[in-house]
C-alpha positions in Angstrom: 58.0 144.5 89.0 61.1 142.5 90.0 63.9 142.4 87.4 63.6 138.6 87.5 60.1 138.8 86.2 59.7 138.4 82.4 59.3 141.8 80.8 57.2 141.9 77.6 59.5 141.3 74.6 57.2 142.6 71.8 56.3 139.1 70.8 60.0 138.5 69.9 60.4 134.9 71.1 58.1 132.0 70.6 57.6 128.7 72.4 60.4 127.0 70.4 62.9 129.7 71.3 62.1 129.4 75.0 62.4 125.6 74.8 65.8 126.2 73.1 66.7 128.6 75.8 66.1 126.1 78.6 68.1 123.5 76.7 71.0 125.8 76.1 71.0 127.0 79.7 71.2 123.4 80.9 74.1 122.9 78.5 75.9 125.9 79.9 75.4 124.8 83.5 76.6 121.3 82.8 79.4 121.8 80.3 80.6 125.4 80.6 80.1 126.9 84.0 81.9 124.2 86.0 85.2 124.6 84.1 85.0 128.2 83.1 87.3 129.7 85.8 90.0 127.2 84.9 89.7 128.2 81.2 90.0 131.8 82.2 93.3 131.1 83.9 94.4 128.9 81.0 93.4 131.5 78.3 91.5 129.1 76.1 88.3 127.1 75.9 88.9 123.3 75.3 88.1 122.2 71.8 85.9 119.4 73.2 83.4 122.0 74.5 82.7 123.1 70.9 82.2 119.5 69.9 79.8 119.1 72.8 77.9 122.2 71.7 77.7 120.8 68.2 76.4 117.4 69.4 73.7 119.1 71.4 72.5 121.2 68.4 73.9 124.6 69.4 76.1 125.1 66.4 75.1 125.9 62.8 71.4 126.2 63.5 71.0 128.0 60.2 73.1 125.6 58.1 71.4 123.2 55.8 70.2 119.9 57.3 72.0 117.9 54.6 75.3 119.3 55.9 74.5 118.6 59.6 73.0 122.0 60.5 69.6 122.8 62.0 68.1 124.1 58.7 66.4 127.0 60.5 67.6 130.4 59.5 66.2 132.4 62.5 68.6 134.7 64.3 66.4 134.6 67.4 68.0 131.3 68.3 71.4 133.0 68.1 70.1 135.8 70.3 69.0 133.3 72.9 72.5 131.9 73.0 74.0 135.3 73.4 71.6 136.2 76.2 72.2 133.0 78.2 76.0 133.2 77.8 75.9 136.8 79.1 73.5 135.9 81.9 75.9 133.2 83.2 78.9 135.5 82.8 80.7 133.0 80.6 81.3 135.6 77.9 84.6 134.2 76.8 82.9 131.1 75.3 83.4 131.9 71.6 80.3 130.1 70.3 78.7 133.5 69.2 81.7 134.3 67.0 81.5 130.8 65.4 77.7 130.9 64.8 76.8 134.5 64.3 79.9 136.0 62.6 81.7 133.3 60.8 79.1 130.8 59.6 77.1 133.4 57.6 80.0 133.7 55.2 80.0 130.0 54.6 76.3 129.9 54.3 76.1 132.9 51.9 79.2 132.5 49.8 80.4 128.9 49.8 79.8 126.9 46.6 78.5 123.3 46.7 81.9 121.7 47.0 82.9 124.1 49.8 79.7 123.5 51.7 80.2 119.8 51.5 83.8 120.1 52.6 83.4 122.5 55.6 79.8 122.7 56.8 79.5 119.3 58.5 82.6 120.0 60.6 81.4 123.5 61.4 78.0 122.2 62.5 79.5 119.4 64.6 82.2 121.5 66.3 84.9 119.4 64.8 85.9 122.5 62.9 86.2 125.8 64.8 86.0 129.0 62.7 87.5 132.5 63.0 87.6 135.5 60.8 90.7 137.7 60.3 90.1 141.3 59.3 92.0 143.4 61.8 95.7 144.1 61.1 98.4 145.8 63.3 97.9 149.1 61.4 94.3 148.7 60.4 91.4 148.5 62.8 87.8 149.5 61.8 88.9 150.7 58.3 88.3 147.6 56.2 89.4 149.4 53.1 92.8 149.9 54.6 93.6 146.1 54.8 97.1 145.5 53.4 97.5 141.6 53.5 97.9 140.6 49.9 96.9 137.6 47.9 98.7 136.9 44.6 97.4 134.4 42.1 100.0 131.6 41.3 98.5 128.9 39.2 96.0 126.9 41.2 96.9 128.8 44.4 96.8 132.2 45.9 100.0 133.3 47.8 99.1 135.3 51.0 101.5 137.7 52.7 100.7 139.8 55.7 99.6 139.6 59.3 96.4 139.9 61.4 96.0 140.6 65.0 93.3 140.5 67.8 91.8 137.4 66.1 89.2 135.7 68.4 89.3 131.9 68.2 92.7 132.5 66.7 94.5 129.6 68.5 91.6 127.1 68.3 90.5 127.8 64.7 90.7 125.1 62.1 89.4 127.4 59.3 90.1 131.1 59.2 88.3 133.5 56.8 91.0 135.9 55.8 90.4 139.2 54.1 93.2 139.9 51.7 93.9 142.4 48.9 93.9 140.9 45.4 94.1 144.4 43.7 94.9 148.0 44.8 91.3 149.2 44.6 90.2 150.1 48.2 86.8 148.5 47.8 86.8 146.1 44.9 90.3 144.8 45.6 89.4 142.8 48.7 88.8 139.0 48.6 88.0 136.4 51.2 89.9 133.1 51.6 89.4 130.1 53.8 92.9 129.3 55.3 93.0 125.9 56.8 95.0 124.9 59.9 97.8 123.1 58.1 98.3 125.6 55.2 102.1 126.0 54.4 103.3 129.5 55.4 100.5 130.1 57.9 101.6 130.4 61.5 100.1 131.7 64.7 101.8 134.0 67.2 101.1 134.3 70.8 97.8 134.0 72.6 97.3 137.7 73.4 97.1 138.7 77.1 94.0 140.8 77.4 92.5 142.7 80.4 89.2 140.7 80.1 87.6 137.8 78.3 90.6 135.7 79.2 89.2 132.3 78.1 88.6 133.7 74.6 91.8 132.8 72.8 92.9 135.9 70.8 95.9 135.5 68.5 98.2 137.0 66.0 98.2 135.3 62.6 101.0 135.5 60.1 101.1 134.7 56.4 104.5 134.2 54.8 104.0 133.2 51.2 101.1 131.0 52.5 99.9 128.9 49.6 96.1 128.7 49.7 94.3 126.6 47.0 92.2 128.8 44.6 89.3 126.4 45.5 89.4 128.1 49.0 88.4 131.5 47.6 85.1 132.3 49.3 82.7 134.1 47.0 84.0 136.0 44.1 87.4 137.6 43.7 87.1 141.3 44.6 83.8 140.7 46.4 85.3 140.7 49.9 84.5 144.2 51.0 80.8 143.9 50.0 80.5 140.6 51.9 82.2 142.0 55.0 80.1 145.1 55.1 76.9 143.1 54.5 77.5 140.8 57.5 78.5 143.6 59.9 74.9 144.4 60.9 74.4 140.9 62.2 77.7 140.9 64.1 76.7 144.2 65.7 73.4 142.8 66.7 75.1 139.9 68.5 77.2 142.5 70.5 74.1 144.5 71.2 72.1 141.6 72.5 75.0 140.4 74.7 75.5 144.0 75.9 72.0 144.4 77.2 71.9 141.0 78.7 75.2 141.6 80.5 73.9 144.9 81.9 70.8 143.1 83.1 73.0 140.4 84.7 75.1 143.1 86.5 71.9 144.7 87.8 70.7 141.4 89.2 74.0 140.8 90.9 73.9 144.2 92.5 70.3 143.9 93.6 71.0 140.6 95.3 74.1 141.9 97.0 72.7 145.1 98.3 69.7 143.3 99.8 72.1 141.0 101.7 74.9 143.4 102.6 74.5 145.8 105.6 76.1 149.1 106.3 75.5 151.1 109.5 73.0 148.4 110.6 70.8 148.6 107.5 70.7 146.8 104.2 72.6 148.7 101.6 69.5 148.5 99.4 67.6 150.6 101.9 69.6 153.7 101.2 68.2 156.2 98.7 71.4 156.4 96.7 71.3 152.6 96.2 67.7 152.7 95.1 68.3 155.6 92.7 71.3 153.8 91.2 69.4 150.6 90.7 66.4 152.4 89.4 68.5 154.3 86.8 70.2 151.1 85.6 67.0 149.2 85.5 65.3 151.9 83.4 68.1 152.1 80.9 68.3 148.4 80.5 64.6 148.2 79.7 64.9 151.1 77.3 67.9 149.6 75.5 66.3 146.1 75.4 63.1 147.5 73.8 65.2 149.1 71.0 67.5 146.1 70.5 64.4 143.8 70.4 62.9 146.1 67.7 66.1 145.8 65.7 66.1 142.0 66.1 62.6 142.0 64.6 64.0 143.9 61.7 67.0 141.6 61.3 64.8 138.5 61.2 62.5 140.2 58.7 65.5 141.3 56.5 64.8 145.0 56.9 67.5 146.0 59.4 69.6 148.9 58.1 73.4 149.3 58.9 72.5 152.6 60.7 70.0 150.9 63.0 72.4 148.1 63.7 75.1 150.7 64.6 72.6 152.5 66.9 71.9 149.2 68.7 75.5 148.3 69.1 76.5 151.8 70.3 73.6 152.1 72.8 74.0 148.6 74.2 77.8 148.5 74.5 77.9 152.0 76.1 75.1 150.9 78.5 76.9 147.7 79.3 80.0 149.4 80.5 78.2 152.2 82.4 75.8 149.8 84.1 78.5 147.3 85.2 80.5 150.2 86.5 77.6 151.7 88.5 76.6 148.2 89.8 80.2 147.4 90.8 80.3 150.6 92.9 77.5 149.3 95.1 79.8 146.3 96.0 82.4 148.6 97.5 85.8 146.9 97.8 84.4 143.5 97.1 83.6 144.6 93.6 87.3 145.0 92.9 87.9 141.4 93.6 88.2 139.0 90.7 86.5 136.3 92.7 83.3 138.3 92.5 81.4 138.0 89.2 80.8 141.7 89.0 84.5 142.4 89.0 85.0 140.0 86.1 82.0 141.5 84.3 83.7 144.9 84.6 86.8 144.0 82.7 84.9 141.8 80.2 82.6 144.8 79.4 85.3 147.1 78.2 85.8 145.4 74.8 82.1 146.0 73.8 82.9 149.6 72.9 85.8 148.5 70.7 85.2 145.3 68.8 82.7 145.0 65.9 83.5 148.7 65.2 84.4 151.2 67.8 81.8 153.5 69.4 83.4 156.3 67.4 82.8 154.5 64.1 79.2 153.7 65.1 78.7 157.4 65.7 80.2 158.2 62.3 77.9 155.7 60.6 74.8 157.2 62.4 75.9 160.8 61.8 76.3 160.2 58.0 72.8 158.7 57.9 71.6 162.1 59.2 73.3 163.9 56.3 76.0 165.5 58.4 
């Protein structure tokens, strides 16, 4: 069976998801693909692209209709977006971060006033969201966050810094994890810091090895005065909220990882059929067929497991351990698959003008963000009682 043929997806997607897929693919090809290489050089996606996505119904699908959302809480629509972005190679388009990682906090924790204040803009793309957990000395250890938030009348005063914050330059609202007491777990709270908050500044747009169009920033809080009305959820409830949303974040990474591996395989298959070496198509050599066969098999195996986890996520039964397994397997596969496929391109694979070369540097972050592969193994190992 050709890799372009539709493999069974365990009944995962229904007709409305496939219609949504076609619409979103058309949006990407019209609004994202033409300008993507320019954005990669500029280091940021234009804000108007988010507004265009919102106008077309690709933001806030799960947000309430009365606040401009789609009113359909079904992560399969998010998965479709992740797959199509990966398939086009436009992985720096930060719509997944906005939809899958940031909006669930507003949906699950915002009170009625906060929903009315922020959700319409988040659904329309007029407000771009980011979440700030990582600090210069704290990576995957959420309990080690040191940014502080001190109550001062009707405000909280935030002091500290964050780094590696995706959408950090574009963001109008940033969910900031800060410490309101010294307890490692019940001392964390979440605050929505708005663009014009006094004492809130942004550093440089960080220069990364891949995903260049995804603006990634340093954020600084120097006695930043945040209204108490911007506390998201309960004081001290931040750690529980962060941990509770990590499974969905990891599923986004897993879905994109498998789709990116499949895209690399398709690129390699097309190239090796067209490219000749010693008078024969590169695809006719046994080594090429074996490499493609291995990658194809591993992609199908990973996709079956990730699809199974997606079923569980939609049903509300996905465990943190299963999400960690999906993220670990998919991100490790993505990097190894892209590496093996790039090798089949020879020297051309090393050129940034070739999509496979860009896919290689973009793939490296998958084993780091959303919790490193080492942290995923730790979570899985603990679930085994070791």
